[in-house]
C-alpha angles and dihedrals in degrees: 000000000000093000092050091049091049090048092052093047092049092048091050089048091054091047090050088059085059098210126132109287122215132180119247129023125312111288117247111260136175125218136212110295118215088024111194106212093185091058090047093058120102137057123333128183120216106237097177139341148171115272115281122180092220090062098045112143092004128136136174089042117184138172123205118195117193132177109259094181130248093059093303129124128207110225120204116182117185137175139164106253129218089272091059094250127125111250131174152153133232123212143140139259136194138172105277089226111025090197092058130078093212121124092242116125138179112225125185136175096184087111136344092266109027094148097043093123097027103063093122098038125099109247136177113278120230100163116063120184101212094180140348140161088201092226105063115006147010130191110210126187139180129185135180126190124222118172106293095350138067130197121216143191120197127181137180107206123189136190091226124060090226107023125193117267093250091062092054090044089056091051093046089049089056090052092048093049089051093053093240120146110258091175089076093057116108120205112243113230109239102176130112090015124170096188 
């Protein structure tokens, strides 16, 4: 009885996070080596992504990354919500391990400066840059294990609001080579945008 109850509570907890749920543990993935955070800064448009409850009904989704000094990055995510109004959230990012050149970052929206006094500390990574050319696309992934499940986010970000097909094909090829499920990606509407 206790195991069944724990299983139900855990399953409901995962569903409450409202990410894509997969059986088994997170698949092994590599990230960009020699990641150049300064080249990654700037505006990115969400081209497609896995479902996330915090984006429900949103369109025209963008992310702006700016240098906040001391190895920290200001993160501004915006979208036009289902009411037609611009909504967003501001947070902070940092390299998960400042001594490493891996494209693994820690991103938090718990406040505008959650890493203010932690810039040089090693932190858990929840934003993995699987691939990017810095100028046209980035494939970003996050995965969290929980018993026999894992929950994942996956995004294709582009530098242009409406990128050419060959850019999206490159990103989708990365996802296919990695064995990730591209069929769960939803295209983000990027028309009639004010942002």
